[in-house]
PyMOL CGO cylinders between C-alpha atoms (Angstrom):
from pymol import cmd
from pymol.cgo import CYLINDER

trace = [
    CYLINDER, 73.90, 106.70, 87.47, 77.43, 106.72, 89.17, 0.3, 1, 1, 1, 1, 1, 1,
    CYLINDER, 77.43, 106.72, 89.17, 80.59, 106.14, 87.58, 0.3, 1, 1, 1, 1, 1, 1,
    CYLINDER, 80.59, 106.14, 87.58, 83.93, 105.51, 89.07, 0.3, 1, 1, 1, 1, 1, 1,
    CYLINDER, 83.93, 105.51, 89.07, 87.40, 106.07, 87.23, 0.3, 1, 1, 1, 1, 1, 1,
    CYLINDER, 87.40, 106.07, 87.23, 90.39, 104.84, 89.12, 0.3, 1, 1, 1, 1, 1, 1,
    CYLINDER, 90.39, 104.84, 89.12, 93.96, 105.65, 87.94, 0.3, 1, 1, 1, 1, 1, 1,
    CYLINDER, 93.96, 105.65, 87.94, 97.29, 104.17, 89.23, 0.3, 1, 1, 1, 1, 1, 1,
    CYLINDER, 97.29, 104.17, 89.23, 100.61, 104.85, 88.20, 0.3, 1, 1, 1, 1, 1, 1,
    CYLINDER, 100.61, 104.85, 88.20, 103.27, 102.26, 88.96, 0.3, 1, 1, 1, 1, 1, 1,
    CYLINDER, 103.27, 102.26, 88.96, 107.02, 101.88, 88.06, 0.3, 1, 1, 1, 1, 1, 1,
    CYLINDER, 107.02, 101.88, 88.06, 106.95, 102.41, 84.53, 0.3, 1, 1, 1, 1, 1, 1,
    CYLINDER, 106.95, 102.41, 84.53, 109.92, 101.77, 82.35, 0.3, 1, 1, 1, 1, 1, 1,
    CYLINDER, 109.92, 101.77, 82.35, 109.45, 104.71, 79.66, 0.3, 1, 1, 1, 1, 1, 1,
    CYLINDER, 109.45, 104.71, 79.66, 112.16, 103.32, 77.25, 0.3, 1, 1, 1, 1, 1, 1,
    CYLINDER, 112.16, 103.32, 77.25, 110.94, 99.88, 77.28, 0.3, 1, 1, 1, 1, 1, 1,
    CYLINDER, 110.94, 99.88, 77.28, 107.44, 100.95, 76.44, 0.3, 1, 1, 1, 1, 1, 1,
    CYLINDER, 107.44, 100.95, 76.44, 109.01, 103.44, 73.57, 0.3, 1, 1, 1, 1, 1, 1,
    CYLINDER, 109.01, 103.44, 73.57, 111.00, 100.67, 72.29, 0.3, 1, 1, 1, 1, 1, 1,
    CYLINDER, 111.00, 100.67, 72.29, 107.89, 98.17, 72.23, 0.3, 1, 1, 1, 1, 1, 1,
    CYLINDER, 107.89, 98.17, 72.23, 105.80, 100.72, 70.48, 0.3, 1, 1, 1, 1, 1, 1,
    CYLINDER, 105.80, 100.72, 70.48, 108.59, 101.23, 67.82, 0.3, 1, 1, 1, 1, 1, 1,
    CYLINDER, 108.59, 101.23, 67.82, 108.78, 97.41, 67.38, 0.3, 1, 1, 1, 1, 1, 1,
    CYLINDER, 108.78, 97.41, 67.38, 105.01, 97.09, 66.68, 0.3, 1, 1, 1, 1, 1, 1,
    CYLINDER, 105.01, 97.09, 66.68, 105.43, 100.01, 63.81, 0.3, 1, 1, 1, 1, 1, 1,
    CYLINDER, 105.43, 100.01, 63.81, 103.81, 102.48, 65.90, 0.3, 1, 1, 1, 1, 1, 1,
    CYLINDER, 103.81, 102.48, 65.90, 104.40, 106.32, 64.90, 0.3, 1, 1, 1, 1, 1, 1,
    CYLINDER, 104.40, 106.32, 64.90, 104.35, 109.22, 67.47, 0.3, 1, 1, 1, 1, 1, 1,
    CYLINDER, 104.35, 109.22, 67.47, 101.61, 111.46, 66.12, 0.3, 1, 1, 1, 1, 1, 1,
    CYLINDER, 101.61, 111.46, 66.12, 101.76, 114.15, 69.23, 0.3, 1, 1, 1, 1, 1, 1,
    CYLINDER, 101.76, 114.15, 69.23, 103.58, 114.62, 72.52, 0.3, 1, 1, 1, 1, 1, 1,
    CYLINDER, 103.58, 114.62, 72.52, 101.91, 116.58, 75.18, 0.3, 1, 1, 1, 1, 1, 1,
    CYLINDER, 101.91, 116.58, 75.18, 101.32, 116.96, 78.96, 0.3, 1, 1, 1, 1, 1, 1,
    CYLINDER, 101.32, 116.96, 78.96, 97.98, 117.11, 80.29, 0.3, 1, 1, 1, 1, 1, 1,
    CYLINDER, 97.98, 117.11, 80.29, 96.64, 118.87, 83.24, 0.3, 1, 1, 1, 1, 1, 1,
    CYLINDER, 96.64, 118.87, 83.24, 93.53, 117.45, 84.97, 0.3, 1, 1, 1, 1, 1, 1,
    CYLINDER, 93.53, 117.45, 84.97, 91.44, 119.56, 87.13, 0.3, 1, 1, 1, 1, 1, 1,
    CYLINDER, 91.44, 119.56, 87.13, 88.35, 118.24, 89.13, 0.3, 1, 1, 1, 1, 1, 1,
    CYLINDER, 88.35, 118.24, 89.13, 85.43, 120.66, 90.08, 0.3, 1, 1, 1, 1, 1, 1,
    CYLINDER, 85.43, 120.66, 90.08, 82.25, 120.30, 92.03, 0.3, 1, 1, 1, 1, 1, 1,
    CYLINDER, 82.25, 120.30, 92.03, 79.19, 122.64, 92.11, 0.3, 1, 1, 1, 1, 1, 1,
    CYLINDER, 79.19, 122.64, 92.11, 79.01, 125.13, 94.88, 0.3, 1, 1, 1, 1, 1, 1,
    CYLINDER, 79.01, 125.13, 94.88, 77.10, 124.21, 97.63, 0.3, 1, 1, 1, 1, 1, 1,
    CYLINDER, 77.10, 124.21, 97.63, 77.46, 120.39, 96.91, 0.3, 1, 1, 1, 1, 1, 1,
    CYLINDER, 77.46, 120.39, 96.91, 78.16, 118.18, 99.95, 0.3, 1, 1, 1, 1, 1, 1,
    CYLINDER, 78.16, 118.18, 99.95, 81.48, 116.22, 99.98, 0.3, 1, 1, 1, 1, 1, 1,
    CYLINDER, 81.48, 116.22, 99.98, 80.90, 113.02, 98.40, 0.3, 1, 1, 1, 1, 1, 1,
    CYLINDER, 80.90, 113.02, 98.40, 78.05, 114.09, 96.24, 0.3, 1, 1, 1, 1, 1, 1,
    CYLINDER, 78.05, 114.09, 96.24, 78.34, 112.45, 92.72, 0.3, 1, 1, 1, 1, 1, 1,
    CYLINDER, 78.34, 112.45, 92.72, 78.04, 115.83, 90.78, 0.3, 1, 1, 1, 1, 1, 1,
    CYLINDER, 78.04, 115.83, 90.78, 81.78, 116.28, 89.72, 0.3, 1, 1, 1, 1, 1, 1,
    CYLINDER, 81.78, 116.28, 89.72, 83.03, 117.75, 86.62, 0.3, 1, 1, 1, 1, 1, 1,
    CYLINDER, 83.03, 117.75, 86.62, 86.48, 116.94, 85.00, 0.3, 1, 1, 1, 1, 1, 1,
    CYLINDER, 86.48, 116.94, 85.00, 88.48, 119.28, 82.82, 0.3, 1, 1, 1, 1, 1, 1,
    CYLINDER, 88.48, 119.28, 82.82, 91.49, 118.14, 80.63, 0.3, 1, 1, 1, 1, 1, 1,
    CYLINDER, 91.49, 118.14, 80.63, 93.63, 120.92, 79.08, 0.3, 1, 1, 1, 1, 1, 1,
    CYLINDER, 93.63, 120.92, 79.08, 96.82, 120.62, 77.22, 0.3, 1, 1, 1, 1, 1, 1,
    CYLINDER, 96.82, 120.62, 77.22, 100.01, 122.13, 78.85, 0.3, 1, 1, 1, 1, 1, 1,
    CYLINDER, 100.01, 122.13, 78.85, 102.13, 124.32, 76.88, 0.3, 1, 1, 1, 1, 1, 1,
    CYLINDER, 102.13, 124.32, 76.88, 105.31, 122.38, 75.79, 0.3, 1, 1, 1, 1, 1, 1,
    CYLINDER, 105.31, 122.38, 75.79, 108.50, 123.78, 77.40, 0.3, 1, 1, 1, 1, 1, 1,
    CYLINDER, 108.50, 123.78, 77.40, 111.97, 123.18, 75.63, 0.3, 1, 1, 1, 1, 1, 1,
]
cmd.load_cgo(trace, "trace")
């Protein structure tokens, strides 16, 4: 079974989103940056379906 995930980052108004979340009563529980790495098994051909995704938390830098 094959699955596809598509991600698009468009023009984002961060301040407007934060204001809207505050209006809705949302509370920040965590602020983090993520690193996303894609891996393919050695010997797999380009376009093969066996890809692995690793998401890790980046250290917070002040």
